[in-house]
N, C-alpha and C positions, 0 to 999 in steps of 0.2 A: 566762257561767259562774256566774250568780247572785251576782256581786260588784258592789259599787258602787265606782267609781274616781273620785277627784277629779283632773281634768285642769287643767293650767294653760293658759290661752289661748295663751301663747307657744309651747307644744309642739304645738299643733294646726295642721296644714297646710291642711286644708279640711274642710267639712261637705258631705255629699251626701244627697239624699233618693232612696231606692230602694224601690219597692213600699210606699209609705206608712210607711216607717221612715226615720229620720234617723241617719246615721253620722258620727262624727268620725274623721278620719284623722290619725295622728301619723307620725313618720318610719318606724316599723316596725309599728305596731299599728292596728287599727280597733276603735272602740267604738260601740255603739248608744247614741244619745242620746234621752232621753224628752222632747223638746221638738219643736215644729214648726219648720220652717225659717224661717218669718217671725218667730217669737219669737226665734230666735237672731240673725237679721238686726237686729231692733230692739235687743236686748240689747248687741250689739257694734257698733252703728252709728257710734260715735265712736272706733273703734279701727282696727286694720289689716285688719279683716275687711270683705269687699265681696262683694255678690251678683254672680255671673258668669253665671248661667243660671237658668232656672226651678227647677232641681234642685240648684244648687250655690252655696256661699259659700267664698271663698278668703281665706287670710291672706296679704295682698300682701307681707309681709315674708319669706315663704317662697318667693317667685318668684325663680328664678335668672335666667331670661330669657324673653322673649316672641318669638313668630314669627308674622307674619301668615299666614293660610291662605285657603282659598277662601271666597267670599261674605262677606267682611268680618269673618270670625271671627279670633280669635287662638288660638294654642296656647301655653300657659304650661308651661314646664319648671320643676318645683319643685326645691328644693335637695336633695331625696332622690332625684332622677332621674325621678320620676313626671310624666306629662304629662296636662294637663287642657285642655279647650276652653272658651274664653270666647265666649259667644254674641254675635253682632254688636250686639244690642240693649243690651248691657252694656259694650261696648268703650269708649264715650265716658266712662262713669263710671270705668272702670279708668284710662284716660289721665288723667282729671282727678285721681284719687286719687294717681297716680304723678307728677303734674306734667309730663306729656308733652303738649306743644302743637305743633300743626302750623302753620307759618307759610307762607302762600301769597304768592307774589310776582306782581304783576300788571303 
């Protein structure tokens, strides 16, 4: 609506790239962001934001719970009830960020 809105990172649930546009999702609203996804990833690399797919970055502090799905992917249910998919290529990074380690007994 031709407005510039200042968002606090703590209010952002995730970023998503759709049709060469990047959007920031909050609990109830979506905003278009005039940055590339890789720029956002670099800017927030030392925070709770983590790349979860080629087209998405999630604020891990907004994840309510995770559920494994087919082919090694995870489904994250966010605190606002929205569900997003974590690609299997990024599951290891997510587990590392969350401190989830699998112990194998031999």
